[in-house]
N, C-alpha and C positions, 0 to 999 in steps of 0.2 A: 863491272862497279864505273869506271869512268869511259866516256865515249866524247869521240872528237870528230867532226864532218864536216867537209867544205862542199858547197853548191853553188858554184859562179863566184857571186858578189857577198854569200854569205857563210858564216863561222856558226857550227852547233855545237855547244858546249853540254855536255849532260852528266850528271851524279845523280845512281841509283842507291839511294840512302839503304833499302832494305838490303843490296848487296852489300854495301860496306858494314853494316851491322852484323852481317854471318860471318864478314873477316875476322871481326872480335868476337865473336862467340856468341853472339846476341840475337833475338829475334824481334820483327818487327810489331809485334804483338804487344812485347814487351815498352819499347821505345818508339813511336810511331813517326820515325825522323818523316819520311816521305822522300819522293823525287826533285831533282831541281833541274831546269833546263832553259839554255840562256841561248838566244842567237842574236847574232851583232852581223849588220849591214849596213848598207850606204844610207837606205832609209831611217836606220836608228836603232833600238837597243830593245829587245823584248826578253822579260823573265816568265816563267813560269814554275809555279812550285805546287806538287801536289802530293796528297798525305792519304792513310788507309787502304786498302788492301783492293779495292776497287776503282782507285783515285777518285772517291767523293768528295773530297774536300780540296778544292783547288782556287789558287791566289794565282791572277794573272795583271803581268805591268808593262808598260810599254814607255819607253821613252822614245818621240821623234824631234824633227824640226820645228821651228814655228816661224811666223813674220812677225814682225814688228807691232806694238799695238799703243797706243797715245794714253797719257795717264793726266786725270784733273785735278789741279793742284788747289783751284778754289773750294771755299766753302768749308775747310776743316779747323777745327778749332786746335790752335796753338798752345800746346801745353808747356811750352818753354817758359813763359814769364810764370807761369802758374809752379813748377817745379822749383823756378827759382825762389819762391815765395814760402812755398812748401819744405825745401830746404833749411830757411831762416827758420822757421816753425819749429823743426827738428832741431835745430841749433839751442835757439833762445828758450824752446820748450813753454812757447805762450801765444799766446794770440789777441786780437783785441776784435771788438764788433761793435755796430750800431745797426738801427733799423727802425722796422715802425709795423705793426700789424695791426690790421681795422676790422672791426667786425659791426653789422647794422641789425638792427632789431628794430623792425618796422622804421618807423622816422627816426630813431635813435641810432647816433652815431658814436662808437665805443672804439677809441684808438688807445695804444699802448706803442709810446714812443721809448725805444732804447736808444739812451742819449749816449752811454759809454759803458761798454764790458771790457773788462781784460779778464784771461785765464790764463794762469801757470801751471805748469804739472812739472814744474824745477825740482822741487822739493817739498812733495806733497800737494794735492790741489790747493790753489790761491786762486779768489774769485772776487772781481769787484762789480758790480751791476749801480747804474744811474737809470731809472725809468720813471716815466710820467705816465700818468692816467688821464686820459683825457675825454671827457662828456662833447657832444657839437663842436670839435675842435677848439673846447676852452680846457686849460689845463685844470683839474681838480684835484690831485694828489700825485706828490714827488716822492719817489721809493729810494732810498738808498741802501746796498746791503754789498755785505762784504761776510767772507769764510776764508778762514785759515786752517789747513787740517794738520799742520805740523805744531799750531798754539792751541787747537782745539777749541777753538771759538768762532761764534758766528755774531754779527753785528750787523742790527737795522734800524735805521732813519725814516721816519715819516713826520716832516714838521719840524714840531719843537719835539716830538718824542723820539725817544731813542731804546732800544734794549740790548744789553749785550750779553750773551748765552756762554758760558765755558761748560762744557760737555761733562766734566767732570765732578760738576757741581749737581747735576741735573736728577741724582737721585731724589734729594728731598721733594724737587718739584714735582715727579712722576707720583710719591706717594701722598702730595694734597691732591693731584687731580685725582686718584684713584679713589681719596675720601668724599671729593666733593660728588664722583659717580655714584658712590655707596648713598649717600643722601637723596640723591634723585634717584636711585633703583628704590629706596624706599617712600619717596613721596608718591611714583608712578604704582608702588604697590599697594598704598594706601588708596587708590583712586578706583582701583579695579572693582570690577562687576565680580568678577574669580578671578583670587589672586592666584590662582597658579598660572595665568594667560600671561605672566609679567614678559614683556615686548624687551625688556633690558634684563638679561641674562647673566650669572654671578660671574664674577670674574676674578682670577688669582694674582694677575699682573699687569702691568702697563703694555705689557707686550701683546696681552690677551684684548686690552682694550683699543690698542691701535689698528688688532687687526678686526676686531668685532667694526669698526666704523669703517676701515678698509673696505669689507666685505659690504656694509650697507651703502656706501657711496657709490660702488662696481654696479652693483642693483642686479647681479648674475650675468652681465653682462662680459663676455670672453674679449678681452684684447687685441690687437692685432702684434705680430709678431715684429718688433720694432729694427730686427735686423734686416730682415727681409726690406723692411720699407726703405732704409736708410742706404741700401744697396740697390733697389729700383730708382733711388732719386741721384745718384751720383753721377756727375757728367751727363744727365738726359736732357740733350738740347731740346726735346719736345717735351709736353706736358705729361707728367705720370699722375694717375688718377689712382688715389687710395681711398675704398669706402671701408666704412664700419657701422655700428648700428649709432653711432651718436655724431655722422657727419661724412662728409667727403674732404679731401687733400689734393690739391694741385700743385705742384712744382713745378720749376724751370730754372736751374743750374747756369749760370754763365758768367764771363767777365765781362766786369763794369769798365766804362771810361774813366770813373773818378769813384771816390768812396769807397778803397781797400782793391782789392787784387782778385773777389770770387761776390758775387750774388747770388741769391734765390729768392726769386720771384715766387710769392705761395697764393695760393686762390682755394676756394672751396667753398662747404657750407659747413655748416656747426647745427646738430640738433634734427629731429624730426622735421621741423618748422624749417629747416634748410635755410636758417641766417646767413646770408654772405659774408664769407672771408676771405679777405686779400691783404697783401702787405710785400715788403721786401728786407731782406737781412743782407749785411754788406761786414766782410772779413776783410780784416787786414792784421798788417805784423806791430807787434807791440811797440811803444815808445822806451827806449832806453835812459838811464841818468847819465851823464856826462862824465861823472865822477868814477866810477867802478862798472858800467854798462848793464848795473842791473834793470829788471825791467820794472819799469813804473808805475806804481799803482796808486790812484787818486787819494787825498786824504776823505774820511768820511764828516761830515759836517759836525760844526763844533754845538752838540746839543748836550742835554743831560742823558746819559744811558744806565737804564734802570737794572739791576743784574739778577739772578735768581731768586734771589733773599727776597728781593720786593715784590717778584712775580709769586711766591710762594704765599705772601702776607695778603695778595690781591685775590689768587684763588682762593685762600681763606674765609675772605668776605664773601665771595659766591656762596662757598657751602656753608656760611651762616645766614645768607639769606633764603638756600632751598630749606633750611630747616625751619625757619619761620612760616613755610606753607604748610607746616603740619599742627601748625597753632592753630586755636579757636579764638582768639583775641590779637589782634596785630595792631600796632600805631606804628606810623613812619611819619617823619618830620623832616621838611628841610629848609633850609634858610640861605640866601646869598645875595648876591648885589651885582646889578650891571654898570661898570663903570665908563667916564666918558674923559677923552683925552683934554676935554675943552678947559681951558683957564685963562684965557684972554677975556669973554664975557662975562666971566663969574657967573655962569647960567648954573654952573656944579660946582659951587666952592670946594666942596668936599671929594670932587671928581664922583661922586656918586651919582648915578641917573635914575637907578631905579634899585627897592629892597622888594627880595623876594621872601615871602614867607608862605610856606606850604605844609599841610598835614593831612594824614589819611588816618582813619579808623575804623577798624572792621570786627563785627561777631557773627560768629556762626554758630547756628546750633546745630547743625550736623556734623558727623566726624569727618567727612572730607565735603569742601565746595565744588569740585570737579569730580566726575564719574564716568568711567570708560568701561565701555563693552569691547573688549577686541572681535570676540566669536561674531558680535552682530555689527560692527563697525558702526560704532554711535557714541557719541562725546553728549554731554549735558552737564549746565551748571545748577548745581544743589539751590533749590528759593531761598532756605531756610537760612536767610544771611542778611545783615544789614552793615550798610557802609556810610559814611559820613565825609567827604572833603572839601577843604576849602583852598582855596588858592589867592593870596594878596599881592597884587603886583602896584606898589605902590612910587610913583614918580616923584624925584626931590627935588627938580628944579627951583630956583628961584622963584618961578613963577608961581608955585605951587602956595607960597605965603599968600597972595590976595586972590587966587581964586584955585580951589581946591580941585575942581576937575582937571586943572593944569592946562597945556596949550595944546592945541590938536595935535601935534607930535609926541608930546608928554604926558599922554590921558593916563590915569590909574586904570586898574582894572581890579574886580573882586567879584570871584567866582568862591561858589555855595554848590556843594552837590549831596544828594541824598539819593542811595541806590536800597531798596527794599521792595517786598511782594504784597504791596498797597496802592490799588489804582486810586483815583480820584473818587470813587463811589465808597474808599474805603473798604472794598472787598479783595481777599487774593484770590488770586486764579494762576498759579504755579508759573508767573511770570514777572521777572523782576521790572519793577519801572522806576522812571530816573525823573528826579525832579532837581531841576538848575536856577538857583537866583545869580545875577546879573548884576552888577552896579560901578559908575566911576567913582561914585561919593564915599563909599564905603563899605565894610563888611557889614554881613547881618546885623540887623538891628542898630545900624548908625542912626544917630540924632543929629546928624549934620544937615543944615537947609540942603533942602534940593534933592535930599534922599528918595528915590522913588526907582527902585530896583526894577527889573522884568524877571518875568516868573514862566518858566518854561516846565512842559512836562510830556515826556514821550515813555510809551511801553517797550521793551528792549525789541520784541518781535518788529516793532514798525524800525526802528535803528536800524537792523541787522539788513532789510529788505533796502532800506535807503544807501548802507555800506554797500550791498552786491550790485545796486543801479549804479554807486558812482566810480567803482573801478575801471570801467573804460575810459570815462571821463579824466580820471587818471593815470591813463597810460597802461594801467595792469590789465595783463591780459587773463581772462578768469580761466582759460581752458588750462593755460600751461600751469595756474596757482594751482588747481585742481589734480591736474596730472602727475605732477613733479613734487607735491607737498601736502595735499590732502586724500587722493584717490585711495592711497595705500593703506590708509591708516583710517578711513571714515566714510560712509554711504551718505552723498549728499542727497536730498529730498527735498524737491519743488513745493 
């Protein structure tokens, strides 16, 4: 059962596991304990553990003396400062963030500057964000966002516009959005050649509507596992590539010399066209109030914030506008003014620079103006329609009293437009024709001196051809427009 043997400077110890089991009335078939053999010598220690009837399972281990070896201490990422900052985050339950993300589309550079962001999770999630959208390095839009989970409130400010949403009041807004969807679905239903092919399905709840648009935006693409993405990025000093159907992402995490305690450099591409993406994010510890040591959250801008009731009314206007699409006769009017702060020269005594009056009337004989064939992926406009629009922009500066046409800067403009299926020969060809009258002196039929308007005519086919040719000049990629917005629904014919 136990065996001990010495040979020169070696000591051998052996334990027979099968014999030990028999002493307790057990067999090695029930518990394959195995045999252990240990040899000790001046050269080291070796051990062998074997199991099975024929010792077919064997593990060997040996320990011997070794020599000194050098250790290179350069180039290691020192976690000591980072661990201290993480400890502060865990204590404060808050973190600050700033940075920039840039996207280039051909010659267009789009930047998102994160001016300031504070995130706290002490008493539920609380967030403040101040970001700017820049085009060609020029700020186009500033956005402020705050979210308070405890108060169940989110606030958004863009320029002079503000919105404040209380989640407990969202029921009425959800109902209003559902009503607009049903109105839109009814309009599409009337457009269809085959009424059973409505691409907008019936829905019973707001959650169904959110799910519908979520599925449509995903387009059947399987999104990556973001847990694996985060794990692959953390403390990776070399770029890590992540590929998906919508692009690639490169990231490198390091400790910066300024702007916080941790930085993330981003790079890669977006979409099938591989638009370049780059940027950097900097993480830091949040600031605290001197009075009570609480985390400081900047104040939101002082603008008027619209609530849920205001948005319910706004959504109702959209619903009413959609319902108008089902009417055979429609009249729209618009009146407004353009003001000027000029009070010193008295050019605009009433601060009014322009007065705008616009109206549009339509009548159609067909049940629907637009027809949609889902199976054939075809859409066309019914030519059994008549439309008239007038836009009068009248300059009101003091110069207008002596010169009706106004100065070069303040000229009036009067536009009159007819749309119908009737060409210059008085014939119908199932194609809408456009007749436009332009003048600086007055609306159609004016008897003022110098009234001699410019009259233009063009069939819709020629206008569409001109628009398609003008897209590249406007910086619009026709392939992108077709692939992402049109091809799913319609077949384009040259």
